[in-house]
Backbone as CSV, one residue per row, in Angstrom:
resi,resn,N_x,N_y,N_z,CA_x,CA_y,CA_z,C_x,C_y,C_z
1,MET,22.217,47.260,256.035,22.828,45.895,255.494,23.204,46.753,254.327
2,THR,23.917,46.710,254.182,24.273,47.043,252.585,23.840,45.943,251.571
3,ARG,23.270,45.845,249.841,22.987,44.356,249.734,24.019,44.300,248.717
4,LYS,23.716,43.425,248.299,25.171,42.273,247.357,24.163,41.839,245.556
5,LYS,24.314,42.002,244.615,23.764,41.689,243.690,25.169,40.210,242.784
6,ASP,24.449,39.690,242.986,24.938,38.284,242.235,24.717,38.546,240.329
7,GLN,26.210,38.661,239.640,26.178,39.263,238.722,25.401,38.086,237.931
8,ASP,25.597,36.774,238.067,24.590,36.291,236.927,22.995,36.436,236.932
9,SER,22.177,36.089,237.759,20.906,36.699,237.939,20.396,37.796,239.014
10,LYS,20.810,38.567,239.053,20.836,40.556,239.089,19.725,40.259,239.659
11,VAL,20.029,40.295,241.057,18.842,39.691,241.777,20.038,39.222,242.828
12,ALA,19.141,40.239,244.865,19.546,41.164,245.924,20.078,39.479,245.930
13,VAL,21.768,39.305,246.943,20.876,37.668,247.671,21.565,38.269,248.754
14,GLY,21.541,39.835,249.581,22.276,39.434,250.841,21.248,39.555,251.661
15,ASP,19.945,39.527,251.861,19.892,39.334,252.183,18.993,38.221,252.507
16,ARG,17.594,38.008,253.522,16.930,36.784,252.923,16.045,36.895,252.226
17,ARG,15.310,38.045,252.066,14.373,37.658,250.816,15.126,38.290,249.124
18,GLY,16.447,38.372,249.406,16.825,38.176,248.190,16.972,36.733,248.047
19,PHE,17.470,36.336,248.860,17.690,34.527,248.997,16.544,34.221,248.242
20,ILE,15.133,34.174,248.498,14.031,33.972,248.262,14.182,34.093,247.045
21,LYS,14.356,35.201,247.110,13.816,35.585,245.363,14.866,34.678,244.071
22,ALA,16.058,34.972,244.282,16.804,33.927,243.772,16.566,32.266,243.884
23,SER,16.758,31.893,244.770,16.399,30.636,244.296,14.744,30.271,243.925
24,ALA,13.631,31.495,243.857,12.678,30.594,243.637,13.158,31.496,241.521
25,VAL,13.904,31.949,240.449,13.982,32.466,240.301,14.820,31.184,239.484
26,THR,15.947,30.475,240.251,16.684,29.106,239.688,15.849,27.991,239.727
27,ALA,15.109,27.669,240.887,13.445,26.742,240.946,12.530,27.016,239.402
28,THR,12.373,28.194,239.221,11.350,28.541,237.948,12.029,27.768,236.457
29,SER,13.108,28.614,236.198,14.032,27.393,235.062,14.654,26.740,235.435
30,ILE,14.998,26.058,236.485,15.517,24.630,236.707,13.875,23.795,235.729
31,GLY,12.419,24.060,236.898,11.180,23.853,236.011,10.742,23.849,234.788
32,ILE,11.167,24.609,234.151,10.816,24.646,233.065,11.613,23.914,231.854
33,GLY,12.821,23.920,232.441,13.483,23.143,231.530,13.418,21.772,231.402
34,PHE,12.996,21.419,232.739,12.732,19.828,233.281,11.357,19.511,231.710
35,VAL,10.486,21.028,231.734,8.883,20.486,230.865,9.360,20.624,230.178
36,ALA,10.459,21.229,229.783,11.123,20.850,227.781,10.698,20.234,227.643
37,ALA,12.442,19.492,229.073,12.667,18.291,228.039,12.156,17.169,227.974
38,SER,10.914,17.223,229.475,9.938,15.608,228.907,9.196,15.518,227.761
39,GLU,8.238,16.132,227.133,8.059,16.896,226.227,7.962,15.374,225.091
40,PRO,7.201,15.315,224.594,7.863,14.196,223.468,7.822,14.946,222.021
41,VAL,9.319,13.843,221.848,10.132,15.113,220.193,9.122,14.939,219.440
42,LEU,8.743,15.794,218.303,7.542,15.586,217.869,7.852,15.370,216.609
43,ALA,8.965,14.296,216.152,9.877,14.804,214.814,9.401,14.039,213.393
44,ALA,8.931,14.467,212.442,8.762,13.481,211.121,9.276,12.367,211.042
45,ALA,8.733,11.266,210.812,9.655,10.023,210.796,9.172,10.527,209.225
46,ILE,10.924,9.467,208.923,11.020,9.637,207.772,10.900,8.508,207.005
47,GLU,9.803,8.557,205.779,9.477,7.784,205.303,9.738,7.394,203.433
48,THR,10.356,6.467,203.238,10.874,6.249,201.119,10.155,5.577,200.058
49,ASP,10.027,6.321,199.954,8.380,6.418,198.445,9.040,5.401,197.821
50,PHE,8.776,4.291,197.169,8.820,3.366,196.075,9.212,3.700,194.486
51,LYS,9.382,4.723,194.621,9.896,5.644,192.468,11.490,4.726,192.503
52,GLY,11.292,3.897,191.660,12.878,3.034,191.274,13.185,2.360,191.854
53,ILE,12.898,1.933,192.450,12.321,0.540,193.573,11.621,-0.274,193.744
54,LYS,11.947,-1.521,193.559,10.633,-3.275,194.085,11.173,-3.065,195.113
55,ALA,10.039,-3.119,196.506,10.073,-3.654,197.775,8.803,-4.050,198.386
56,GLY,9.480,-5.371,199.242,8.313,-5.936,199.865,8.121,-7.735,200.255
57,GLU,7.658,-8.114,200.746,8.368,-9.197,201.327,8.601,-10.109,200.794
58,GLN,9.392,-11.280,201.296,9.881,-12.364,200.326,9.847,-13.676,201.759
59,MET,9.173,-14.867,200.890,10.251,-16.164,201.881,11.216,-16.131,201.861
60,ILE,11.982,-16.415,202.053,14.209,-17.593,201.611,13.657,-18.556,202.581
61,PRO,13.977,-19.575,201.591,13.984,-20.854,201.856,15.242,-21.298,203.035
62,VAL,14.512,-21.660,204.352,15.810,-21.844,205.293,15.785,-23.392,206.092
63,GLY,16.627,-24.185,204.667,16.289,-25.453,205.793,14.789,-26.103,204.786
64,THR,14.284,-26.090,205.723,12.595,-27.107,205.951,12.043,-25.680,206.074
65,PHE,12.330,-24.530,206.472,11.771,-23.782,207.381,11.591,-22.318,205.769
66,GLN,9.881,-21.749,206.301,10.376,-20.449,204.805,10.614,-19.733,206.185
67,MET,11.689,-18.584,206.086,12.000,-17.093,206.481,11.138,-16.153,205.757
68,PRO,10.317,-15.491,206.657,9.795,-14.323,206.049,10.837,-13.057,206.493
69,THR,10.803,-12.531,204.853,12.159,-11.407,205.323,11.678,-9.698,204.795
70,TYR,12.048,-8.912,204.448,11.581,-7.870,203.533,12.077,-7.127,201.939
71,VAL,12.513,-7.333,201.224,13.675,-6.831,200.146,13.116,-5.674,199.533
72,ALA,14.409,-5.304,198.962,14.267,-3.818,198.719,15.413,-3.862,197.829
73,ARG,15.125,-3.916,196.277,16.811,-3.191,195.634,16.195,-2.803,194.248
74,PRO,17.075,-1.983,193.335,16.825,-0.716,192.826,15.971,-1.574,191.452
75,GLU,14.996,-0.838,191.207,13.611,-1.276,189.726,14.484,-2.024,188.929
76,ASN,15.624,-1.531,188.147,15.411,-1.542,186.742,17.264,-2.000,186.949
77,ALA,17.577,-2.674,187.976,19.096,-3.243,187.994,19.678,-4.437,187.412
78,LYS,20.382,-4.344,186.714,20.638,-5.355,185.928,22.417,-6.141,186.342
79,GLY,22.203,-7.294,186.307,22.884,-8.280,186.797,23.232,-8.137,188.442
80,LYS,24.524,-8.801,189.282,24.742,-9.301,190.168,24.530,-7.757,190.937
81,LEU,23.561,-7.417,192.424,23.770,-6.023,192.602,25.005,-6.440,194.672
82,PRO,25.687,-5.397,195.284,26.054,-6.087,196.367,24.976,-5.972,197.041
83,ILE,25.223,-6.782,198.260,23.960,-7.074,199.292,23.663,-6.020,200.984
84,VAL,22.870,-5.364,201.324,23.331,-5.445,202.197,21.989,-6.382,203.383
85,ILE,22.299,-6.523,204.489,21.641,-7.525,205.499,20.809,-6.310,206.661
86,VAL,19.965,-5.950,206.224,19.461,-5.370,207.549,18.640,-5.752,208.872
87,ALA,20.132,-6.043,210.039,20.025,-6.362,211.048,18.303,-5.834,211.574
88,SER,16.981,-6.070,212.468,16.393,-5.697,212.832,16.571,-5.899,214.454
89,GLU,15.961,-4.764,215.266,16.260,-5.051,216.573,15.128,-6.091,217.287
90,ILE,14.717,-5.938,218.536,14.289,-7.491,219.039,12.908,-7.124,218.559
91,PHE,11.565,-6.209,218.140,11.290,-6.224,217.762,10.379,-6.550,216.254
92,GLY,11.303,-6.818,215.874,11.029,-7.880,214.252,11.238,-6.678,213.121
93,VAL,11.177,-7.134,211.999,11.134,-6.029,210.919,9.136,-5.437,210.705
94,HIS,10.731,-4.242,211.226,8.530,-3.656,211.027,8.690,-1.851,210.430
95,GLU,8.549,-0.927,210.453,7.690,-0.366,209.291,9.550,0.573,209.322
96,TYR,10.214,0.975,210.147,11.577,1.317,210.518,12.795,0.085,209.346
97,ILE,12.342,-0.993,210.165,12.831,-1.399,209.031,13.413,-1.915,207.261
98,ALA,12.268,-1.647,207.077,11.367,-1.707,206.060,11.574,-0.879,204.468
99,ASP,11.523,0.596,205.762,12.003,2.088,205.032,13.359,1.712,204.918
100,VAL,14.326,1.223,205.710,16.166,1.018,205.986,16.240,0.245,204.647
101,THR,15.734,-0.578,204.690,16.496,-1.523,203.046,15.623,-1.234,202.141
102,ARG,14.683,0.492,202.131,13.837,0.707,200.798,14.937,2.012,200.649
103,ARG,16.350,2.300,201.539,16.945,3.510,201.325,18.338,3.119,200.955
104,PHE,17.769,1.852,201.280,19.904,1.268,200.630,19.481,0.721,199.366
105,ALA,18.313,0.403,198.833,17.731,0.349,197.459,17.326,1.252,196.901
106,LYS,17.793,2.191,196.778,17.882,3.715,196.579,19.242,4.008,196.539
107,LEU,19.790,3.246,196.878,21.603,3.499,196.597,22.353,3.014,195.973
108,GLY,21.508,1.594,195.255,21.900,0.857,194.421,22.418,-0.332,194.924
109,TYR,21.728,-1.002,196.244,22.372,-2.013,197.055,21.009,-2.973,196.028
110,MET,20.895,-4.310,197.197,19.162,-5.008,197.703,19.787,-5.194,199.105
111,ALA,19.013,-4.969,199.784,18.980,-4.622,200.619,17.474,-6.157,201.652
112,ILE,17.891,-6.777,202.555,16.851,-7.613,203.046,17.219,-8.034,204.622
113,ALA,15.854,-7.732,205.331,15.668,-7.989,206.640,15.202,-8.896,206.878
114,PRO,15.791,-9.852,207.156,15.503,-11.151,207.613,14.716,-11.220,209.206
115,GLU,13.616,-11.921,209.304,13.112,-12.049,210.750,13.589,-12.874,211.252
116,PHE,14.637,-12.660,211.898,15.898,-13.396,212.475,14.916,-14.361,213.848
117,PHE,13.777,-13.769,214.478,13.367,-14.018,215.390,11.683,-14.827,215.690
118,ILE,11.459,-15.176,214.806,10.072,-15.536,214.160,9.884,-16.965,214.614
119,ARG,10.939,-17.848,214.500,11.090,-18.955,214.700,10.470,-18.827,216.527
120,ALA,10.980,-18.380,217.632,10.821,-18.343,218.392,9.351,-17.152,218.721
121,GLY,8.567,-16.324,218.740,7.344,-16.400,218.471,7.548,-14.478,218.682
122,ASP,6.114,-14.207,218.784,6.460,-12.861,218.477,6.107,-11.741,219.685
123,PRO,6.855,-10.764,219.460,7.118,-10.086,219.898,6.553,-8.789,220.574
124,ASN,5.500,-8.970,220.057,4.017,-8.444,220.566,3.538,-8.860,221.570
125,THR,3.537,-10.465,222.103,2.510,-10.265,222.644,3.081,-10.977,224.335
126,TYR,4.446,-9.647,224.661,5.215,-10.093,225.518,4.807,-8.145,225.972
127,GLY,4.631,-7.501,226.984,4.438,-7.230,227.935,6.225,-5.752,227.530
128,THR,6.870,-6.640,228.451,8.540,-5.702,228.631,9.324,-5.939,227.892
129,THR,10.194,-5.502,227.309,11.355,-5.717,226.481,11.847,-6.012,227.634
130,ALA,12.168,-7.010,228.437,12.837,-7.934,229.254,12.400,-9.270,229.147
131,ASP,10.703,-9.426,229.649,10.365,-10.511,228.422,10.663,-10.803,227.032
132,ILE,10.478,-9.520,226.254,10.836,-10.208,224.824,12.635,-10.611,225.042
133,MET,12.949,-9.582,225.825,14.827,-10.495,225.580,15.093,-12.273,226.112
134,SER,13.968,-12.008,227.376,14.248,-13.663,227.942,13.410,-14.627,227.073
135,ASN,12.389,-14.222,226.311,11.882,-15.435,225.465,11.352,-15.461,224.367
136,ILE,12.311,-14.569,223.855,12.529,-14.836,222.193,13.894,-14.973,221.759
137,VAL,14.840,-13.466,222.129,16.019,-12.998,222.061,16.914,-14.239,222.751
138,ALA,17.062,-14.822,223.893,17.494,-15.891,224.057,17.889,-16.878,223.198
139,LYS,16.219,-17.580,223.292,15.669,-18.744,222.454,16.248,-18.611,221.162
140,THR,17.156,-18.221,220.592,17.244,-17.660,218.817,18.423,-18.094,219.235
141,PRO,19.346,-19.282,218.944,21.156,-19.960,219.044,21.585,-18.639,217.792
142,ASP,22.288,-18.621,218.206,23.620,-17.425,216.945,23.377,-18.243,215.828
143,SER,23.236,-19.902,216.283,23.846,-20.410,215.059,23.151,-20.278,213.429
144,GLN,21.338,-20.320,214.529,20.018,-20.063,213.619,20.605,-18.569,212.854
145,VAL,20.859,-17.476,213.625,20.749,-16.163,212.801,21.988,-16.161,212.172
146,LEU,22.831,-17.422,211.738,24.518,-17.172,210.627,23.420,-17.837,209.384
147,ASN,23.132,-18.854,209.967,22.160,-19.502,208.707,21.019,-19.003,207.783
148,ASP,20.410,-17.900,208.262,19.447,-17.375,208.483,20.550,-16.221,207.280
149,ILE,21.328,-15.563,207.350,21.702,-14.865,207.124,22.780,-15.468,205.411
150,GLN,22.980,-16.265,206.033,23.850,-17.320,204.691,22.981,-17.578,203.785
151,ALA,21.699,-17.894,204.259,20.619,-18.306,203.062,19.987,-16.765,202.447
152,ALA,19.502,-15.471,203.537,19.266,-14.839,202.563,20.458,-14.305,201.177
153,LEU,21.874,-14.113,201.868,22.257,-14.303,200.682,22.874,-15.102,199.400
154,VAL,21.938,-16.048,199.589,21.991,-17.021,198.414,21.439,-16.619,196.599
């Protein structure tokens, strides 16, 4: 019997033994690719320093409620600044959101990250994203979020 070489794998596939070898090479390649793809990504988190900016937590009145926010702005800015509202995801204002506000401050903006969902509860007390969505996000009316944004802009 004449053996034929597969042009891509360079393994003889004309008989059962060649088929097994080619299958083993393919399975190994797929396995190695899967393992590499399933490893955690070891990227370094970006962290913006405080040089030249003023940043920290600040309470903003929204009616009778004191809403916690994270505010960052250029340190020596004079006069009015353009404002950016940094909207957090369902987990609230955490270090990444605070870092984003600092990045905007480095660019000359006043950046404000309001705690939109604070009245509905602490997302850290729920085990799943679905629980957070149904117990916190769904209970936060759009009108409340819009009022929070308006209060942050004043």
